[in-house]
N, CA, C and O atoms as CSV, one atom per row, in Angstrom:
chain,resi,resn,atom,element,x,y,z
A,1,UNK,N,N,6.985,-10.118,16.045
A,1,UNK,CA,C,7.487,-10.370,14.448
A,1,UNK,C,C,5.869,-10.018,14.341
A,1,UNK,O,O,4.872,-10.293,15.008
A,2,UNK,N,N,6.187,-9.172,12.996
A,2,UNK,CA,C,4.964,-8.340,12.173
A,2,UNK,C,C,4.154,-9.031,10.923
A,2,UNK,O,O,4.648,-8.741,9.833
A,3,UNK,N,N,2.854,-10.003,10.861
A,3,UNK,CA,C,2.966,-10.612,9.867
A,3,UNK,C,C,1.413,-9.616,8.846
A,3,UNK,O,O,0.263,-9.579,9.284
A,4,UNK,N,N,1.772,-9.084,7.784
A,4,UNK,CA,C,0.811,-8.243,6.707
A,4,UNK,C,C,0.133,-9.510,6.100
A,4,UNK,O,O,0.266,-10.710,5.860
A,5,UNK,N,N,-0.541,-8.613,6.031
A,5,UNK,CA,C,-1.866,-9.670,4.625
A,5,UNK,C,C,-2.667,-8.732,3.621
A,5,UNK,O,O,-3.247,-7.768,4.120
A,6,UNK,N,N,-2.764,-8.967,2.003
A,6,UNK,CA,C,-3.053,-8.173,1.590
A,6,UNK,C,C,-4.496,-9.050,1.274
A,6,UNK,O,O,-4.656,-10.269,1.334
A,7,UNK,N,N,-5.511,-7.954,0.908
A,7,UNK,CA,C,-6.623,-8.313,0.153
A,7,UNK,C,C,-7.234,-7.305,-0.433
A,7,UNK,O,O,-6.956,-6.126,-0.212
A,8,UNK,N,N,-8.271,-7.776,-1.364
A,8,UNK,CA,C,-9.068,-6.549,-2.471
A,8,UNK,C,C,-9.077,-6.649,-3.893
A,8,UNK,O,O,-9.784,-6.141,-4.764
A,9,UNK,N,N,-7.566,-7.879,-3.911
A,9,UNK,CA,C,-7.102,-7.512,-5.038
A,9,UNK,C,C,-8.134,-8.023,-6.096
A,9,UNK,O,O,-9.316,-8.119,-5.767
A,10,UNK,N,N,-7.597,-8.454,-7.744
A,10,UNK,CA,C,-8.777,-9.204,-8.296
A,10,UNK,C,C,-8.457,-8.547,-10.039
A,10,UNK,O,O,-7.412,-7.941,-10.275
A,11,UNK,N,N,-8.904,-8.649,-10.495
A,11,UNK,CA,C,-9.251,-8.698,-12.300
A,11,UNK,C,C,-10.330,-7.468,-12.113
A,11,UNK,O,O,-11.310,-7.664,-11.394
A,12,UNK,N,N,-10.193,-6.547,-12.586
A,12,UNK,CA,C,-10.967,-4.963,-12.672
A,12,UNK,C,C,-10.901,-4.093,-13.856
A,12,UNK,O,O,-9.819,-3.928,-14.419
A,13,UNK,N,N,-12.037,-3.491,-14.302
A,13,UNK,CA,C,-12.245,-2.988,-15.608
A,13,UNK,C,C,-11.426,-1.833,-15.420
A,13,UNK,O,O,-11.044,-1.760,-14.252
A,14,UNK,N,N,-11.037,-0.945,-16.116
A,14,UNK,CA,C,-10.453,0.701,-16.316
A,14,UNK,C,C,-11.674,1.140,-15.412
A,14,UNK,O,O,-12.671,0.443,-15.224
A,15,UNK,N,N,-11.393,2.728,-14.740
A,15,UNK,CA,C,-12.231,3.198,-14.124
A,15,UNK,C,C,-12.584,2.432,-12.938
A,15,UNK,O,O,-12.214,1.323,-12.552
A,16,UNK,N,N,-13.448,3.351,-12.418
A,16,UNK,CA,C,-14.570,2.704,-11.370
A,16,UNK,C,C,-13.324,3.047,-10.062
A,16,UNK,O,O,-12.390,3.844,-10.148
A,17,UNK,N,N,-13.697,2.123,-8.838
A,17,UNK,CA,C,-12.969,2.098,-7.768
A,17,UNK,C,C,-12.128,0.656,-7.301
A,17,UNK,O,O,-12.315,-0.402,-7.903
A,18,UNK,N,N,-11.416,0.750,-6.430
A,18,UNK,CA,C,-11.075,-0.797,-5.873
A,18,UNK,C,C,-10.388,-0.296,-4.423
A,18,UNK,O,O,-9.701,0.718,-4.301
A,19,UNK,N,N,-10.637,-0.978,-3.652
A,19,UNK,CA,C,-10.138,-0.653,-2.080
A,19,UNK,C,C,-9.093,-2.335,-1.790
A,19,UNK,O,O,-9.504,-3.491,-1.689
A,20,UNK,N,N,-7.847,-1.847,-1.740
A,20,UNK,CA,C,-7.003,-3.044,-1.008
A,20,UNK,C,C,-6.601,-2.927,0.703
A,20,UNK,O,O,-6.160,-2.062,1.460
A,21,UNK,N,N,-6.918,-3.947,0.763
A,21,UNK,CA,C,-6.422,-3.871,2.704
A,21,UNK,C,C,-5.413,-4.754,2.760
A,21,UNK,O,O,-5.287,-5.796,2.118
A,22,UNK,N,N,-4.222,-3.965,4.102
A,22,UNK,CA,C,-3.511,-4.978,4.627
A,22,UNK,C,C,-3.953,-4.696,6.105
A,22,UNK,O,O,-4.150,-3.631,6.690
A,23,UNK,N,N,-4.052,-6.084,6.543
A,23,UNK,CA,C,-4.273,-6.411,7.835
A,23,UNK,C,C,-2.781,-7.089,8.296
A,23,UNK,O,O,-2.031,-7.703,7.536
A,24,UNK,N,N,-2.534,-6.803,9.820
A,24,UNK,CA,C,-1.369,-6.542,10.547
A,24,UNK,C,C,-1.690,-7.492,11.298
A,24,UNK,O,O,-2.795,-7.452,11.838
A,25,UNK,N,N,-0.588,-8.870,11.584
A,25,UNK,CA,C,-1.126,-9.720,12.984
A,25,UNK,C,C,0.223,-9.564,13.919
A,25,UNK,O,O,0.962,-8.580,13.886
A,26,UNK,N,N,0.400,-10.700,14.745
A,26,UNK,CA,C,1.722,-10.450,15.349
A,26,UNK,C,C,1.748,-9.256,16.675
A,26,UNK,O,O,1.816,-9.442,17.890
A,27,UNK,N,N,1.671,-8.094,15.944
A,27,UNK,CA,C,1.921,-6.969,16.717
A,27,UNK,C,C,1.362,-5.862,16.354
A,27,UNK,O,O,0.999,-5.703,15.188
A,28,UNK,N,N,1.216,-4.989,17.228
A,28,UNK,CA,C,0.360,-3.734,16.335
A,28,UNK,C,C,1.212,-3.041,15.359
A,28,UNK,O,O,2.393,-3.147,15.029
A,29,UNK,N,N,0.315,-2.363,15.037
A,29,UNK,CA,C,1.458,-1.490,13.873
A,29,UNK,C,C,1.171,0.030,13.763
A,29,UNK,O,O,1.261,0.793,12.801
A,30,UNK,N,N,0.698,0.283,15.390
A,30,UNK,CA,C,-0.047,1.777,15.333
A,30,UNK,C,C,1.564,2.725,15.232
A,30,UNK,O,O,1.675,3.816,14.674
A,31,UNK,N,N,2.577,2.042,15.856
A,31,UNK,CA,C,3.280,2.896,16.147
A,31,UNK,C,C,4.621,2.649,14.709
A,31,UNK,O,O,5.787,3.043,14.743
A,32,UNK,N,N,3.957,1.921,13.625
A,32,UNK,CA,C,5.037,2.193,12.789
A,32,UNK,C,C,4.260,2.770,11.415
A,32,UNK,O,O,3.093,2.531,11.107
A,33,UNK,N,N,5.197,3.573,10.694
A,33,UNK,CA,C,4.746,4.204,9.308
A,33,UNK,C,C,4.708,3.174,8.023
A,33,UNK,O,O,5.757,2.606,7.717
A,34,UNK,N,N,3.656,2.960,7.364
A,34,UNK,CA,C,3.001,1.922,6.431
A,34,UNK,C,C,3.323,2.663,5.645
A,34,UNK,O,O,3.490,3.883,5.655
A,35,UNK,N,N,3.474,1.492,4.513
A,35,UNK,CA,C,3.568,1.943,2.977
A,35,UNK,C,C,2.559,0.845,2.060
A,35,UNK,O,O,1.969,-0.069,2.636
A,36,UNK,N,N,2.448,1.057,0.611
A,36,UNK,CA,C,2.027,0.461,-0.746
A,36,UNK,C,C,3.375,0.421,-1.752
A,36,UNK,O,O,4.204,1.329,-1.712
A,37,UNK,N,N,3.447,-0.224,-2.258
A,37,UNK,CA,C,4.466,-0.687,-3.005
A,37,UNK,C,C,3.895,-1.390,-4.207
A,37,UNK,O,O,2.873,-2.037,-3.980
A,38,UNK,N,N,4.432,-1.393,-5.660
A,38,UNK,CA,C,3.722,-2.678,-6.238
A,38,UNK,C,C,5.222,-2.542,-7.392
A,38,UNK,O,O,6.025,-1.653,-7.675
A,39,UNK,N,N,4.954,-4.219,-7.862
A,39,UNK,CA,C,5.767,-4.392,-9.147
A,39,UNK,C,C,4.891,-5.011,-10.182
A,39,UNK,O,O,4.182,-5.996,-9.979
A,40,UNK,N,N,5.008,-4.246,-11.507
A,40,UNK,CA,C,4.849,-4.844,-12.673
A,40,UNK,C,C,5.384,-6.269,-13.098
A,40,UNK,O,O,6.491,-6.667,-12.736
A,41,UNK,N,N,4.673,-6.890,-13.756
A,41,UNK,CA,C,5.989,-7.971,-14.269
A,41,UNK,C,C,6.711,-7.395,-15.017
A,41,UNK,O,O,6.194,-6.566,-15.766
A,42,UNK,N,N,8.098,-7.619,-15.075
A,42,UNK,CA,C,9.470,-7.357,-15.558
A,42,UNK,C,C,9.891,-6.353,-15.118
A,42,UNK,O,O,11.092,-6.261,-15.373
A,43,UNK,N,N,9.341,-5.149,-14.324
A,43,UNK,CA,C,10.013,-4.030,-13.954
A,43,UNK,C,C,10.382,-4.320,-12.007
A,43,UNK,O,O,10.207,-5.224,-11.190
A,44,UNK,N,N,10.771,-3.391,-12.022
A,44,UNK,CA,C,11.219,-3.175,-10.372
A,44,UNK,C,C,10.093,-2.931,-9.607
A,44,UNK,O,O,9.085,-2.474,-10.145
A,45,UNK,N,N,10.145,-3.273,-7.939
A,45,UNK,CA,C,9.506,-2.919,-7.064
A,45,UNK,C,C,9.023,-1.065,-7.183
A,45,UNK,O,O,9.920,-0.256,-7.419
A,46,UNK,N,N,7.866,-0.678,-7.032
A,46,UNK,CA,C,8.277,0.604,-7.058
A,46,UNK,C,C,7.239,1.196,-5.890
A,46,UNK,O,O,6.211,0.560,-5.659
A,47,UNK,N,N,7.468,2.177,-5.306
A,47,UNK,CA,C,6.588,2.966,-4.401
A,47,UNK,C,C,5.491,3.677,-4.974
A,47,UNK,O,O,5.424,4.407,-5.963
A,48,UNK,N,N,4.475,3.230,-3.965
A,48,UNK,CA,C,3.050,3.960,-4.994
A,48,UNK,C,C,2.322,4.787,-3.525
A,48,UNK,O,O,1.597,5.748,-3.780
A,49,UNK,N,N,2.488,4.475,-2.295
A,49,UNK,CA,C,2.181,5.366,-1.138
A,49,UNK,C,C,2.550,5.419,0.197
A,49,UNK,O,O,3.269,4.443,0.415
A,50,UNK,N,N,2.416,6.034,1.111
A,50,UNK,CA,C,3.108,5.919,2.382
A,50,UNK,C,C,2.138,6.879,3.608
A,50,UNK,O,O,1.640,7.970,3.329
A,51,UNK,N,N,2.020,6.242,4.902
A,51,UNK,CA,C,1.142,6.899,5.674
A,51,UNK,C,C,2.118,7.257,7.264
A,51,UNK,O,O,2.595,6.193,7.659
A,52,UNK,N,N,2.450,8.300,8.088
A,52,UNK,CA,C,3.283,8.441,8.758
A,52,UNK,C,C,1.909,7.378,9.746
A,52,UNK,O,O,0.786,7.210,9.272
A,53,UNK,N,N,2.301,6.853,10.980
A,53,UNK,CA,C,2.281,6.302,11.903
A,53,UNK,C,C,0.683,6.475,12.941
A,53,UNK,O,O,0.011,5.583,13.458
A,54,UNK,N,N,0.439,8.271,12.952
A,54,UNK,CA,C,-0.705,8.462,13.126
A,54,UNK,C,C,-1.663,8.869,12.131
A,54,UNK,O,O,-2.672,9.418,12.572
A,55,UNK,N,N,-1.558,8.705,10.754
A,55,UNK,CA,C,-1.953,9.215,10.121
A,55,UNK,C,C,-1.960,10.328,9.425
A,55,UNK,O,O,-2.430,10.173,8.298
A,56,UNK,N,N,-1.609,11.408,9.682
A,56,UNK,CA,C,-1.712,12.765,9.825
A,56,UNK,C,C,-1.153,12.837,8.250
A,56,UNK,O,O,-1.915,13.202,7.354
A,57,UNK,N,N,0.376,12.424,7.952
A,57,UNK,CA,C,1.026,12.545,6.905
A,57,UNK,C,C,0.697,11.044,5.862
A,57,UNK,O,O,0.789,9.831,6.049
A,58,UNK,N,N,0.200,12.097,4.500
A,58,UNK,CA,C,0.567,10.702,3.973
A,58,UNK,C,C,1.471,11.694,2.616
A,58,UNK,O,O,1.743,12.894,2.566
A,59,UNK,N,N,1.760,10.475,1.571
A,59,UNK,CA,C,3.050,10.547,0.611
A,59,UNK,C,C,2.363,9.653,-0.944
A,59,UNK,O,O,1.782,8.568,-0.923
A,60,UNK,N,N,2.650,10.483,-2.151
A,60,UNK,CA,C,2.451,9.492,-3.032
A,60,UNK,C,C,3.015,9.554,-3.697
A,60,UNK,O,O,3.624,10.618,-3.586
A,61,UNK,N,N,3.431,8.816,-4.843
A,61,UNK,CA,C,4.031,8.549,-6.518
A,61,UNK,C,C,3.229,9.584,-7.027
A,61,UNK,O,O,2.139,9.905,-6.553
A,62,UNK,N,N,3.686,10.017,-7.833
A,62,UNK,CA,C,3.387,10.878,-8.862
A,62,UNK,C,C,2.214,10.261,-9.339
A,62,UNK,O,O,1.061,10.530,-9.001
A,63,UNK,N,N,2.646,9.289,-10.269
A,63,UNK,CA,C,1.849,8.462,-10.997
A,63,UNK,C,C,0.263,8.006,-10.606
A,63,UNK,O,O,-0.668,7.759,-11.373
A,64,UNK,N,N,0.315,7.984,-8.759
A,64,UNK,CA,C,-1.270,7.692,-8.670
A,64,UNK,C,C,-1.702,9.083,-8.000
A,64,UNK,O,O,-2.886,9.170,-7.676
A,65,UNK,N,N,-0.802,10.263,-7.743
A,65,UNK,CA,C,-1.420,11.391,-6.873
A,65,UNK,C,C,-2.563,11.848,-7.437
A,65,UNK,O,O,-2.490,12.491,-8.484
A,66,UNK,N,N,-4.045,11.537,-6.709
A,66,UNK,CA,C,-5.211,12.395,-7.549
A,66,UNK,C,C,-6.015,11.435,-7.388
A,66,UNK,O,O,-7.117,11.727,-6.923
A,67,UNK,N,N,-5.788,10.300,-7.649
A,67,UNK,CA,C,-6.401,9.071,-7.730
A,67,UNK,C,C,-6.227,7.612,-6.687
A,67,UNK,O,O,-7.104,6.770,-6.493
A,68,UNK,N,N,-4.973,7.625,-6.172
A,68,UNK,CA,C,-4.879,6.852,-4.996
A,68,UNK,C,C,-4.992,7.504,-3.698
A,68,UNK,O,O,-4.541,8.618,-3.432
A,69,UNK,N,N,-5.793,6.526,-2.700
A,69,UNK,CA,C,-5.430,7.196,-1.376
A,69,UNK,C,C,-5.241,5.919,-0.369
A,69,UNK,O,O,-5.807,4.826,-0.331
A,70,UNK,N,N,-4.294,6.459,0.367
A,70,UNK,CA,C,-3.508,5.891,1.394
A,70,UNK,C,C,-4.660,5.944,2.923
A,70,UNK,O,O,-4.923,7.127,3.140
A,71,UNK,N,N,-5.298,5.089,3.869
A,71,UNK,CA,C,-5.263,5.364,4.645
A,71,UNK,C,C,-5.035,4.164,6.037
A,71,UNK,O,O,-4.347,3.160,5.852
A,72,UNK,N,N,-5.630,4.407,7.241
A,72,UNK,CA,C,-5.312,3.410,8.173
A,72,UNK,C,C,-6.122,3.382,8.965
A,72,UNK,O,O,-6.596,4.498,9.179
A,73,UNK,N,N,-6.591,2.496,9.616
A,73,UNK,CA,C,-7.425,2.268,11.074
A,73,UNK,C,C,-6.738,1.323,11.730
A,73,UNK,O,O,-6.547,0.119,11.561
A,74,UNK,N,N,-6.308,2.367,12.751
A,74,UNK,CA,C,-5.264,1.555,14.179
A,74,UNK,C,C,-5.735,1.000,15.035
A,74,UNK,O,O,-5.098,0.332,15.850
A,75,UNK,N,N,-6.823,1.142,15.032
A,75,UNK,CA,C,-8.066,0.208,16.012
A,75,UNK,C,C,-8.023,-1.051,15.372
A,75,UNK,O,O,-7.725,-2.006,16.088
A,76,UNK,N,N,-8.241,-1.242,14.260
A,76,UNK,CA,C,-8.669,-2.320,13.321
A,76,UNK,C,C,-6.584,-3.106,13.027
A,76,UNK,O,O,-6.534,-4.328,12.891
A,77,UNK,N,N,-5.492,-2.488,12.984
A,77,UNK,CA,C,-4.514,-2.697,12.978
A,77,UNK,C,C,-4.313,-3.007,11.081
A,77,UNK,O,O,-3.601,-3.766,10.424
A,78,UNK,N,N,-5.099,-2.225,10.823
A,78,UNK,CA,C,-5.372,-2.699,8.942
A,78,UNK,C,C,-4.978,-1.164,8.366
A,78,UNK,O,O,-5.057,-0.163,9.078
A,79,UNK,N,N,-4.531,-1.142,6.929
A,79,UNK,CA,C,-4.060,0.052,6.482
A,79,UNK,C,C,-4.726,-0.421,4.698
A,79,UNK,O,O,-4.777,-1.514,4.136
A,80,UNK,N,N,-5.107,0.830,4.293
A,80,UNK,CA,C,-5.958,0.418,3.452
A,80,UNK,C,C,-5.385,1.483,1.830
A,80,UNK,O,O,-4.900,2.605,1.979
A,81,UNK,N,N,-5.511,1.063,0.903
A,81,UNK,CA,C,-5.265,1.727,-0.292
A,81,UNK,C,C,-6.750,1.976,-1.265
A,81,UNK,O,O,-7.487,1.190,-1.860
A,82,UNK,N,N,-6.755,3.209,-1.115
A,82,UNK,CA,C,-8.107,3.617,-2.614
A,82,UNK,C,C,-7.887,3.304,-3.649
A,82,UNK,O,O,-6.667,3.156,-3.729
A,83,UNK,N,N,-8.469,3.045,-4.785
A,83,UNK,CA,C,-7.593,3.019,-5.996
A,83,UNK,C,C,-8.619,3.788,-6.998
A,83,UNK,O,O,-9.511,3.063,-7.439
A,84,UNK,N,N,-8.626,4.744,-7.298
A,84,UNK,CA,C,-9.897,5.335,-8.265
A,84,UNK,C,C,-9.370,5.279,-9.459
A,84,UNK,O,O,-8.266,4.740,-9.546
A,85,UNK,N,N,-9.925,5.743,-10.520
A,85,UNK,CA,C,-9.709,5.721,-11.901
A,85,UNK,C,C,-8.484,5.031,-12.317
A,85,UNK,O,O,-7.342,5.479,-12.208
A,86,UNK,N,N,-8.875,3.752,-12.866
A,86,UNK,CA,C,-7.759,2.562,-12.537
A,86,UNK,C,C,-7.601,3.076,-13.909
A,86,UNK,O,O,-8.342,3.798,-14.576
A,87,UNK,N,N,-6.401,2.505,-14.188
A,87,UNK,CA,C,-5.839,2.807,-15.534
A,87,UNK,C,C,-4.993,0.861,-16.007
A,87,UNK,O,O,-4.531,0.090,-15.165
A,88,UNK,N,N,-5.027,0.738,-16.742
A,88,UNK,CA,C,-4.057,-0.490,-17.421
A,88,UNK,C,C,-2.952,-0.981,-16.470
A,88,UNK,O,O,-2.797,-1.953,-15.731
A,89,UNK,N,N,-2.037,0.448,-16.915
A,89,UNK,CA,C,-0.565,0.609,-16.326
A,89,UNK,C,C,-0.707,0.536,-14.780
A,89,UNK,O,O,0.453,0.674,-14.391
A,90,UNK,N,N,-1.373,0.418,-13.868
A,90,UNK,CA,C,-1.808,0.054,-12.475
A,90,UNK,C,C,-1.543,-1.560,-12.378
A,90,UNK,O,O,-0.974,-2.134,-11.449
A,91,UNK,N,N,-1.929,-1.980,-13.212
A,91,UNK,CA,C,-2.097,-3.392,-13.353
A,91,UNK,C,C,-0.465,-4.266,-12.449
A,91,UNK,O,O,0.677,-4.227,-12.908
A,92,UNK,N,N,-0.819,-4.840,-11.364
A,92,UNK,CA,C,1.150,-5.104,-10.623
A,92,UNK,C,C,0.400,-5.588,-9.782
A,92,UNK,O,O,-0.783,-5.281,-9.637
A,93,UNK,N,N,1.268,-6.725,-8.883
A,93,UNK,CA,C,1.184,-6.960,-7.788
A,93,UNK,C,C,1.574,-5.947,-6.575
A,93,UNK,O,O,2.442,-5.103,-6.795
A,94,UNK,N,N,0.967,-6.015,-5.337
A,94,UNK,CA,C,0.308,-4.251,-4.833
A,94,UNK,C,C,0.979,-5.109,-3.236
A,94,UNK,O,O,0.544,-6.132,-2.707
A,95,UNK,N,N,1.945,-4.383,-2.879
A,95,UNK,CA,C,2.947,-5.155,-1.711
A,95,UNK,C,C,2.498,-3.996,-0.402
A,95,UNK,O,O,2.809,-2.818,-0.579
A,96,UNK,N,N,1.761,-4.399,0.896
A,96,UNK,CA,C,2.224,-3.703,1.969
A,96,UNK,C,C,3.258,-3.841,2.860
A,96,UNK,O,O,3.562,-4.922,3.364
A,97,UNK,N,N,3.816,-2.794,3.081
A,97,UNK,CA,C,5.055,-3.235,4.125
A,97,UNK,C,C,4.791,-1.543,5.087
A,97,UNK,O,O,4.287,-0.437,4.896
A,98,UNK,N,N,5.625,-2.419,6.309
A,98,UNK,CA,C,5.646,-1.614,7.927
A,98,UNK,C,C,7.276,-1.413,8.376
A,98,UNK,O,O,8.106,-2.322,8.351
A,99,UNK,N,N,7.480,-0.325,8.697
A,99,UNK,CA,C,8.174,0.626,8.478
A,99,UNK,C,C,8.471,1.012,9.869
A,99,UNK,O,O,8.491,2.226,10.076
A,100,UNK,N,N,8.698,0.257,10.829
A,100,UNK,CA,C,8.957,0.586,12.522
A,100,UNK,C,C,9.989,1.353,12.961
A,100,UNK,O,O,10.159,1.638,14.146
A,101,UNK,N,N,10.639,1.678,12.127
A,101,UNK,CA,C,11.725,2.844,12.687
A,101,UNK,C,C,11.981,4.054,12.831
A,101,UNK,O,O,13.095,4.475,13.143
A,102,UNK,N,N,10.632,5.002,12.548
A,102,UNK,CA,C,10.514,5.881,11.558
A,102,UNK,C,C,9.421,6.326,12.342
A,102,UNK,O,O,8.448,5.591,12.508
A,103,UNK,N,N,9.529,8.191,13.162
A,103,UNK,CA,C,9.246,8.336,13.775
A,103,UNK,C,C,7.800,9.658,13.459
A,103,UNK,O,O,6.804,10.142,13.996
A,104,UNK,N,N,8.712,9.718,12.071
A,104,UNK,CA,C,7.550,11.348,11.610
A,104,UNK,C,C,7.757,10.637,10.328
A,104,UNK,O,O,8.661,9.983,9.809
A,105,UNK,N,N,6.175,11.151,9.925
A,105,UNK,CA,C,6.825,10.516,8.161
A,105,UNK,C,C,6.648,9.526,8.082
A,105,UNK,O,O,6.539,8.677,8.966
A,106,UNK,N,N,6.554,9.409,6.492
A,106,UNK,CA,C,6.920,7.891,5.860
A,106,UNK,C,C,7.921,7.864,5.092
A,106,UNK,O,O,8.426,8.972,4.912
A,107,UNK,N,N,8.468,6.894,4.494
A,107,UNK,CA,C,9.574,6.383,3.540
A,107,UNK,C,C,9.110,5.981,2.162
A,107,UNK,O,O,8.009,5.441,2.054
A,108,UNK,N,N,9.828,6.192,1.143
A,108,UNK,CA,C,9.588,6.236,-0.189
A,108,UNK,C,C,10.332,4.863,-0.497
A,108,UNK,O,O,10.070,4.046,-1.380
A,109,UNK,N,N,11.362,4.829,0.499
A,109,UNK,CA,C,12.318,3.840,0.568
A,109,UNK,C,C,12.011,2.306,0.656
A,109,UNK,O,O,11.382,1.887,1.628
A,110,UNK,N,N,12.469,1.395,-0.401
A,110,UNK,CA,C,11.761,-0.358,0.178
A,110,UNK,C,C,12.880,-0.707,1.290
A,110,UNK,O,O,12.558,-1.419,2.242
A,111,UNK,N,N,14.326,-0.158,1.158
A,111,UNK,CA,C,15.014,-0.233,2.027
A,111,UNK,C,C,14.804,-0.196,3.769
A,111,UNK,O,O,15.299,-0.829,4.701
A,112,UNK,N,N,13.756,0.942,3.642
A,112,UNK,CA,C,13.628,1.339,4.876
A,112,UNK,C,C,12.592,0.687,5.468
A,112,UNK,O,O,12.399,0.945,6.656
A,113,UNK,N,N,11.801,-0.181,4.870
A,113,UNK,CA,C,10.754,-0.999,5.463
A,113,UNK,C,C,11.299,-2.677,5.470
A,113,UNK,O,O,11.726,-3.439,4.602
A,114,UNK,N,N,11.029,-2.784,6.952
A,114,UNK,CA,C,10.996,-4.455,7.564
A,114,UNK,C,C,10.106,-5.555,7.671
A,114,UNK,O,O,10.689,-6.585,8.012
A,115,UNK,N,N,8.977,-5.666,7.504
A,115,UNK,CA,C,7.890,-6.165,7.042
A,115,UNK,C,C,7.432,-6.067,5.616
A,115,UNK,O,O,7.712,-5.066,4.957
A,116,UNK,N,N,6.743,-7.057,5.110
A,116,UNK,CA,C,5.975,-7.058,3.937
A,116,UNK,C,C,5.341,-8.110,3.869
A,116,UNK,O,O,5.818,-9.195,4.203
A,117,UNK,N,N,3.956,-7.912,3.347
A,117,UNK,CA,C,3.045,-8.792,3.013
A,117,UNK,C,C,3.509,-9.823,2.161
A,117,UNK,O,O,4.724,-10.018,2.125
A,118,UNK,N,N,2.621,-10.641,1.347
A,118,UNK,CA,C,2.963,-11.451,0.431
A,118,UNK,C,C,2.247,-10.801,-0.983
A,118,UNK,O,O,2.895,-11.326,-1.888
A,119,UNK,N,N,1.581,-10.223,-1.385
A,119,UNK,CA,C,1.238,-9.291,-2.282
A,119,UNK,C,C,-0.035,-9.803,-2.777
A,119,UNK,O,O,-0.396,-10.972,-2.649
A,120,UNK,N,N,-0.870,-8.635,-3.494
A,120,UNK,CA,C,-2.200,-9.264,-3.804
A,120,UNK,C,C,-2.148,-8.273,-5.332
A,120,UNK,O,O,-1.848,-7.082,-5.407
A,121,UNK,N,N,-2.535,-9.183,-6.436
A,121,UNK,CA,C,-2.436,-9.180,-7.672
A,121,UNK,C,C,-3.695,-8.186,-8.028
A,121,UNK,O,O,-4.797,-8.512,-7.586
A,122,UNK,N,N,-3.579,-7.005,-8.796
A,122,UNK,CA,C,-3.999,-6.266,-9.334
A,122,UNK,C,C,-4.558,-6.114,-10.871
A,122,UNK,O,O,-4.124,-5.049,-11.310
A,123,UNK,N,N,-5.214,-6.665,-11.666
A,123,UNK,CA,C,-5.295,-6.353,-13.156
A,123,UNK,C,C,-6.191,-5.423,-13.741
A,123,UNK,O,O,-7.373,-5.251,-13.446
A,124,UNK,N,N,-5.448,-4.783,-14.684
A,124,UNK,CA,C,-6.686,-3.834,-15.271
A,124,UNK,C,C,-7.060,-3.818,-16.369
A,124,UNK,O,O,-6.184,-3.290,-17.053
A,125,UNK,N,N,-7.875,-4.099,-16.941
A,125,UNK,CA,C,-8.670,-4.060,-18.251
A,125,UNK,C,C,-8.698,-3.373,-19.033
A,125,UNK,O,O,-9.922,-3.253,-19.064
A,126,UNK,N,N,-8.287,-2.605,-19.944
A,126,UNK,CA,C,-9.276,-1.485,-20.981
A,126,UNK,C,C,-10.262,-1.797,-21.227
A,126,UNK,O,O,-10.979,-1.081,-21.926
């Protein structure tokens, strides 16, 4: 079993940078593809970014492409989401997720991820 814990969220101003972390425990996730998703109040959960298990391939939603960067440190069993140029519409609960089945690439589909964190609230004020 894998436990994922997000950290680094909070109330921030538009612009500037913020980094979310997702620490895994229970098992190593170095062989798992990892993803970040978010859910704004009253909306469905949506894909944000994903990274292959080796870190060589990354994928982004159009809404965050060029502003957010996903990365991973397999030695620390941790995945990161660097958020630059934050906008009020980035306000949401951000979830980290692990896909143990994917050997190549990473998925943008919620149903492909077996393990989820509890989420971290990010509120961007204008």
